[in-house]
C-alpha positions as a LaTeX table, in Angstrom:
\begin{tabular}{lrrr}
\hline
Residue & $x$ (\AA) & $y$ (\AA) & $z$ (\AA) \\
\hline
Met1 & $-13.39$ & $-21.59$ & 30.64 \\
Glu2 & $-10.88$ & $-18.94$ & 31.69 \\
Cys3 & $-11.22$ & $-19.57$ & 35.46 \\
Val4 & $-10.69$ & $-23.65$ & 34.57 \\
Arg5 & $-7.70$ & $-22.40$ & 32.82 \\
Thr6 & $-6.34$ & $-20.84$ & 35.48 \\
Glu7 & $-6.89$ & $-23.16$ & 38.00 \\
Gln8 & $-5.05$ & $-26.17$ & 36.07 \\
Lys9 & $-2.33$ & $-23.21$ & 35.72 \\
Gln10 & $-1.85$ & $-22.47$ & 39.22 \\
Leu11 & $-2.26$ & $-26.64$ & 39.81 \\
Lys12 & 0.35 & $-27.31$ & 37.66 \\
Trp13 & 2.68 & $-24.39$ & 38.64 \\
Ala14 & 2.26 & $-25.58$ & 42.40 \\
Met15 & 2.64 & $-29.47$ & 41.50 \\
Glu16 & 6.41 & $-28.55$ & 39.15 \\
Ala17 & 7.63 & $-26.75$ & 42.33 \\
Phe18 & 6.60 & $-29.08$ & 44.88 \\
Asn19 & 8.16 & $-31.81$ & 42.94 \\
Glu20 & 11.60 & $-30.22$ & 42.36 \\
Leu21 & 11.80 & $-29.57$ & 46.16 \\
Ser22 & 10.71 & $-33.15$ & 47.22 \\
His23 & 12.87 & $-34.63$ & 44.71 \\
His24 & 15.27 & $-37.36$ & 45.32 \\
Pro25 & 17.03 & $-39.57$ & 42.89 \\
Phe26 & 18.13 & $-42.30$ & 45.58 \\
Leu27 & 14.65 & $-42.26$ & 47.14 \\
Ile28 & 13.07 & $-42.72$ & 43.58 \\
Thr29 & 15.15 & $-45.63$ & 42.70 \\
Tyr30 & 13.43 & $-47.36$ & 45.44 \\
Gly31 & 10.09 & $-45.99$ & 44.11 \\
Ile32 & 9.40 & $-43.73$ & 47.20 \\
Glu33 & 7.60 & $-40.56$ & 46.34 \\
Pro34 & 5.82 & $-37.80$ & 48.22 \\
Lys35 & 2.14 & $-38.60$ & 47.95 \\
His36 & $-0.18$ & $-35.50$ & 47.12 \\
Asp37 & $-3.81$ & $-34.86$ & 46.64 \\
Glu38 & $-4.67$ & $-32.22$ & 43.75 \\
Asp39 & $-7.86$ & $-31.26$ & 45.91 \\
Lys40 & $-5.95$ & $-30.82$ & 48.82 \\
Thr41 & $-3.83$ & $-28.39$ & 46.39 \\
Ile42 & $-6.75$ & $-26.76$ & 44.64 \\
Leu43 & $-7.78$ & $-26.33$ & 48.47 \\
Leu44 & $-4.38$ & $-24.44$ & 49.59 \\
Leu45 & $-4.48$ & $-22.21$ & 46.17 \\
His46 & $-7.65$ & $-20.85$ & 46.92 \\
Ala47 & $-6.88$ & $-20.79$ & 50.94 \\
Ile48 & $-4.15$ & $-18.61$ & 50.29 \\
Asp49 & $-5.99$ & $-16.61$ & 47.26 \\
Asn50 & $-6.75$ & $-13.01$ & 47.09 \\
His51 & $-4.06$ & $-12.20$ & 49.65 \\
Asn52 & $-1.64$ & $-9.43$ & 49.32 \\
Phe53 & 1.35 & $-11.43$ & 47.65 \\
Asp54 & 3.12 & $-11.80$ & 44.77 \\
Ala55 & 3.76 & $-14.82$ & 42.66 \\
Lys56 & 6.32 & $-15.81$ & 44.24 \\
Ala57 & 5.41 & $-15.54$ & 48.09 \\
Lys58 & 1.75 & $-17.78$ & 47.39 \\
Leu59 & 4.10 & $-20.35$ & 46.05 \\
Glu60 & 5.89 & $-20.60$ & 49.29 \\
Arg61 & 3.55 & $-20.71$ & 51.47 \\
Val62 & 1.22 & $-23.62$ & 49.16 \\
Thr63 & 4.57 & $-26.04$ & 48.36 \\
Thr64 & 5.44 & $-25.74$ & 52.00 \\
Ala65 & 2.18 & $-26.70$ & 53.50 \\
Met66 & 2.41 & $-29.63$ & 50.48 \\
Leu67 & 5.39 & $-30.91$ & 52.08 \\
Val68 & 3.88 & $-30.67$ & 55.35 \\
Glu69 & 1.17 & $-32.98$ & 54.12 \\
Ala70 & 3.76 & $-34.97$ & 52.54 \\
Ala71 & 5.74 & $-35.48$ & 55.44 \\
Leu72 & 2.57 & $-35.96$ & 57.74 \\
Thr73 & 1.64 & $-39.00$ & 55.21 \\
Ala74 & 4.80 & $-40.74$ & 54.77 \\
His75 & 4.76 & $-42.67$ & 57.74 \\
Glu76 & 1.07 & $-43.72$ & 57.78 \\
His77 & 1.45 & $-47.22$ & 56.16 \\
Ile78 & 4.73 & $-48.86$ & 57.43 \\
Pro79 & 4.19 & $-52.25$ & 58.31 \\
Leu80 & 5.24 & $-52.97$ & 62.29 \\
His81 & 6.33 & $-56.59$ & 61.37 \\
Asn82 & 7.99 & $-57.52$ & 57.77 \\
Asn83 & 11.04 & $-59.32$ & 57.20 \\
Asp84 & 11.80 & $-58.83$ & 53.57 \\
Thr85 & 15.08 & $-57.12$ & 53.39 \\
Val86 & 14.29 & $-55.50$ & 50.62 \\
Glu87 & 10.73 & $-54.31$ & 52.16 \\
Val88 & 12.64 & $-53.01$ & 55.37 \\
Lys89 & 15.14 & $-51.54$ & 53.62 \\
Lys90 & 12.16 & $-49.19$ & 51.73 \\
Asn91 & 10.57 & $-48.52$ & 55.01 \\
Gln92 & 13.56 & $-47.42$ & 56.40 \\
Leu93 & 14.08 & $-45.10$ & 53.66 \\
Thr94 & 10.50 & $-43.94$ & 53.65 \\
Val95 & 11.45 & $-42.41$ & 57.49 \\
Leu96 & 13.85 & $-40.74$ & 56.01 \\
Ala97 & 11.67 & $-39.54$ & 53.30 \\
Gly98 & 9.53 & $-38.22$ & 55.92 \\
Asp99 & 11.92 & $-36.27$ & 57.79 \\
Leu100 & 13.59 & $-34.85$ & 54.39 \\
Tyr101 & 10.24 & $-33.33$ & 53.97 \\
Ser102 & 9.94 & $-31.95$ & 57.40 \\
Ser103 & 13.31 & $-30.41$ & 57.32 \\
Leu104 & 12.19 & $-28.59$ & 53.94 \\
Tyr105 & 9.03 & $-27.57$ & 55.24 \\
Tyr106 & 10.91 & $-26.15$ & 58.62 \\
Tyr107 & 13.38 & $-24.70$ & 56.41 \\
Arg108 & 10.99 & $-22.86$ & 54.22 \\
Leu109 & 8.75 & $-21.19$ & 57.01 \\
Ala110 & 12.02 & $-20.00$ & 59.02 \\
Lys111 & 13.21 & $-18.47$ & 55.40 \\
Met112 & 9.85 & $-16.79$ & 55.58 \\
Glu113 & 10.14 & $-14.97$ & 58.91 \\
Asp114 & 6.12 & $-14.55$ & 59.68 \\
Val115 & 6.24 & $-15.48$ & 63.17 \\
Pro116 & 2.37 & $-15.77$ & 63.18 \\
Leu117 & 2.42 & $-18.36$ & 60.49 \\
Ile118 & 5.10 & $-20.44$ & 61.55 \\
Arg119 & 2.85 & $-20.56$ & 64.86 \\
Leu120 & $-0.42$ & $-21.37$ & 62.73 \\
Phe121 & 1.80 & $-24.36$ & 60.77 \\
Ser122 & 2.76 & $-25.62$ & 64.38 \\
Glu123 & 0.03 & $-25.62$ & 66.07 \\
Ser124 & $-1.73$ & $-27.26$ & 63.12 \\
Ile125 & 0.48 & $-29.92$ & 62.75 \\
Gln126 & 0.05 & $-30.73$ & 66.22 \\
Lys127 & $-3.11$ & $-30.89$ & 66.36 \\
Met128 & $-2.97$ & $-33.15$ & 63.12 \\
Asn129 & $-0.71$ & $-35.53$ & 64.95 \\
Asp130 & $-3.07$ & $-35.78$ & 68.11 \\
Ala131 & $-6.17$ & $-36.51$ & 65.77 \\
Lys132 & $-4.46$ & $-39.21$ & 64.15 \\
Ala133 & $-2.77$ & $-40.81$ & 67.23 \\
Tyr134 & $-6.34$ & $-41.23$ & 68.84 \\
Leu135 & $-7.55$ & $-42.33$ & 65.64 \\
His136 & $-5.34$ & $-44.89$ & 65.20 \\
Ser137 & $-5.28$ & $-45.62$ & 68.81 \\
Arg138 & $-8.92$ & $-47.64$ & 68.26 \\
Asn139 & $-10.21$ & $-45.75$ & 71.32 \\
Trp140 & $-13.05$ & $-43.88$ & 69.81 \\
Arg141 & $-16.31$ & $-44.70$ & 70.44 \\
Thr142 & $-19.13$ & $-42.74$ & 68.66 \\
Ala143 & $-20.00$ & $-41.58$ & 65.11 \\
Glu144 & $-19.37$ & $-37.93$ & 66.66 \\
Glu145 & $-16.16$ & $-39.02$ & 67.50 \\
Leu146 & $-15.04$ & $-39.95$ & 64.10 \\
Gln147 & $-16.45$ & $-37.60$ & 62.47 \\
Gln148 & $-14.64$ & $-34.70$ & 64.29 \\
Leu149 & $-11.16$ & $-37.03$ & 64.00 \\
Ile150 & $-11.52$ & $-37.61$ & 60.24 \\
Met151 & $-11.80$ & $-33.89$ & 59.63 \\
Asp152 & $-8.73$ & $-32.49$ & 62.21 \\
Val153 & $-6.52$ & $-35.11$ & 60.54 \\
Gln154 & $-7.62$ & $-34.30$ & 57.04 \\
Ser155 & $-8.19$ & $-30.63$ & 57.23 \\
Thr156 & $-6.52$ & $-28.52$ & 60.03 \\
Leu157 & $-4.12$ & $-27.13$ & 58.32 \\
Ile158 & $-6.20$ & $-25.72$ & 54.91 \\
Val159 & $-8.94$ & $-24.41$ & 57.58 \\
Asn160 & $-6.64$ & $-22.73$ & 59.38 \\
Leu161 & $-4.58$ & $-21.32$ & 56.54 \\
Ala162 & $-8.10$ & $-20.08$ & 55.85 \\
Asp163 & $-9.15$ & $-18.95$ & 58.56 \\
Tyr164 & $-5.51$ & $-16.89$ & 58.60 \\
Tyr165 & $-6.29$ & $-15.01$ & 55.15 \\
Arg166 & $-10.00$ & $-15.05$ & 55.66 \\
Gln167 & $-10.92$ & $-17.22$ & 52.86 \\
Glu168 & $-14.71$ & $-17.90$ & 53.66 \\
Met169 & $-15.39$ & $-19.82$ & 51.20 \\
Ile170 & $-12.54$ & $-22.61$ & 52.03 \\
Leu171 & $-12.88$ & $-22.46$ & 55.62 \\
Arg172 & $-16.85$ & $-23.50$ & 55.63 \\
Ile173 & $-16.21$ & $-26.14$ & 52.50 \\
Ala174 & $-12.50$ & $-27.73$ & 52.59 \\
Pro175 & $-13.55$ & $-29.86$ & 56.13 \\
His176 & $-16.34$ & $-31.58$ & 55.30 \\
Phe177 & $-15.59$ & $-31.90$ & 51.61 \\
Leu178 & $-12.09$ & $-33.50$ & 52.51 \\
Ala179 & $-13.59$ & $-35.99$ & 55.52 \\
Leu180 & $-16.60$ & $-37.19$ & 53.12 \\
Lys181 & $-13.88$ & $-37.97$ & 50.36 \\
Ser182 & $-11.87$ & $-40.13$ & 53.04 \\
Met183 & $-15.12$ & $-41.56$ & 54.08 \\
Lys184 & $-15.81$ & $-42.94$ & 51.26 \\
Lys185 & $-12.73$ & $-44.18$ & 50.35 \\
Thr186 & $-12.58$ & $-46.38$ & 53.17 \\
Leu187 & $-16.15$ & $-47.45$ & 53.20 \\
Gln188 & $-15.39$ & $-48.82$ & 49.30 \\
Ala189 & $-12.27$ & $-50.90$ & 50.86 \\
Leu190 & $-14.70$ & $-51.90$ & 53.37 \\
Glu191 & $-17.00$ & $-53.15$ & 50.73 \\
Glu192 & $-15.11$ & $-54.55$ & 48.25 \\
Glu193 & $-12.27$ & $-56.43$ & 50.34 \\
Gly194 & $-14.06$ & $-56.78$ & 53.94 \\
His195 & $-11.44$ & $-55.07$ & 55.53 \\
Pro196 & $-9.49$ & $-51.82$ & 55.09 \\
Arg197 & $-6.85$ & $-51.87$ & 52.30 \\
Gln198 & $-3.08$ & $-50.32$ & 53.92 \\
Asp199 & $-3.97$ & $-46.99$ & 52.36 \\
Thr200 & $-6.89$ & $-46.55$ & 53.74 \\
Pro201 & $-6.94$ & $-43.27$ & 56.03 \\
Ile202 & $-9.12$ & $-44.51$ & 59.22 \\
Pro203 & $-8.26$ & $-47.73$ & 60.63 \\
Pro204 & $-11.14$ & $-49.91$ & 62.31 \\
Ser205 & $-11.63$ & $-49.18$ & 66.30 \\
Pro206 & $-13.49$ & $-52.07$ & 67.65 \\
Leu207 & $-16.38$ & $-50.69$ & 70.15 \\
Leu208 & $-15.48$ & $-53.10$ & 72.79 \\
Thr209 & $-12.09$ & $-54.88$ & 73.19 \\
Glu210 & $-11.50$ & $-58.33$ & 71.83 \\
Gln211 & $-14.44$ & $-57.84$ & 69.28 \\
Arg212 & $-14.21$ & $-60.29$ & 66.43 \\
Pro213 & $-13.33$ & $-59.21$ & 62.90 \\
His214 & $-16.74$ & $-58.97$ & 61.43 \\
Glu215 & $-18.06$ & $-57.18$ & 64.35 \\
Glu216 & $-15.44$ & $-54.71$ & 63.99 \\
Arg217 & $-15.95$ & $-54.11$ & 60.49 \\
Tyr218 & $-19.61$ & $-53.83$ & 61.08 \\
Phe219 & $-19.29$ & $-51.33$ & 63.90 \\
Leu220 & $-16.90$ & $-48.73$ & 61.70 \\
Lys221 & $-19.23$ & $-49.20$ & 58.75 \\
Gln222 & $-22.17$ & $-47.99$ & 60.17 \\
Asn223 & $-20.25$ & $-45.19$ & 62.16 \\
Leu224 & $-19.09$ & $-44.33$ & 58.35 \\
Tyr225 & $-22.58$ & $-44.28$ & 56.92 \\
Thr226 & $-23.37$ & $-41.94$ & 59.96 \\
Val227 & $-21.25$ & $-39.54$ & 59.45 \\
Met228 & $-20.98$ & $-39.91$ & 55.82 \\
Thr229 & $-24.76$ & $-38.57$ & 55.63 \\
Lys230 & $-24.14$ & $-35.81$ & 57.64 \\
Gln231 & $-20.57$ & $-34.67$ & 55.85 \\
Gly232 & $-22.67$ & $-34.72$ & 52.54 \\
Asn233 & $-25.41$ & $-32.70$ & 53.87 \\
Leu234 & $-23.40$ & $-29.73$ & 55.62 \\
Leu235 & $-20.89$ & $-29.93$ & 52.29 \\
Arg236 & $-24.28$ & $-29.29$ & 50.20 \\
Glu237 & $-25.07$ & $-26.56$ & 52.53 \\
Gly238 & $-21.75$ & $-24.65$ & 52.25 \\
Val239 & $-22.06$ & $-25.44$ & 48.11 \\
Glu240 & $-25.53$ & $-23.62$ & 48.19 \\
Asn241 & $-23.85$ & $-20.69$ & 50.53 \\
Phe242 & $-21.26$ & $-19.78$ & 48.33 \\
Arg243 & $-22.63$ & $-21.06$ & 44.93 \\
Asp244 & $-22.00$ & $-17.49$ & 43.41 \\
Ser245 & $-18.03$ & $-17.42$ & 44.40 \\
Leu246 & $-17.36$ & $-20.94$ & 43.98 \\
Pro247 & $-15.09$ & $-21.14$ & 41.44 \\
Ala248 & $-16.18$ & $-23.95$ & 38.82 \\
Pro249 & $-13.36$ & $-26.18$ & 38.49 \\
Leu250 & $-13.90$ & $-26.73$ & 42.54 \\
Leu251 & $-17.53$ & $-27.23$ & 42.34 \\
Asp252 & $-16.65$ & $-29.71$ & 39.70 \\
Arg253 & $-14.27$ & $-31.99$ & 42.00 \\
Ile254 & $-16.68$ & $-31.60$ & 44.87 \\
Thr255 & $-19.99$ & $-32.74$ & 42.85 \\
Thr256 & $-17.59$ & $-35.51$ & 42.09 \\
Val257 & $-17.25$ & $-36.56$ & 45.55 \\
Leu258 & $-20.80$ & $-35.90$ & 46.39 \\
His259 & $-22.33$ & $-38.28$ & 43.05 \\
Thr260 & $-19.60$ & $-41.12$ & 43.51 \\
\hline
\end{tabular}
């Protein structure tokens, strides 16, 4: 129970600090707020745990990583064509919001004066952007490619931080947990509506050019089923390996994703 209270307290602490940093009244007026994922925040808190930091230093690193995630996701679902005046303005402001979050995390990293950490963030962001660009280019061809791209997009920064701070449990569990969660979200959208919603993280990628839409969806679903099975097995294996040290609240989150 104490573990649950501690994790909830840390999560609230991180979210409040993040909201204070990213809040901008003008953007809020247009309904533009940074997106955040509680599961990723929990993983970040554990990735930097047990290191020789005081509370302020840990919070700086966690919220900086949260700003990175907010900046990277701000532009994901802006439609390429929209003639509605209000929506065009909102899309323009969303781009500016992403730039705001980027400037905030660059500023915070510079203040830390931790050169290896700055390099880690820079390399992680580059890798995530490259994977996202390739994923959205619709050029991937195999389930294995899809699997690696999703893991790179969803977990590179967290994995690299866990490696940097020697948090083996997060290093081994985070990529499979976040990839499986992302895949299930996209598959649910495919099954409910016949095509992915705008907020799903994985775009269709046809095996051949000029396929008909139903063939494209079929190809994506089949590949998702393949990689989900593998990711689920790897995640269960990770849970078994770290069961004695895995915090109960994090185990509950993992179990929820495995069984939904």
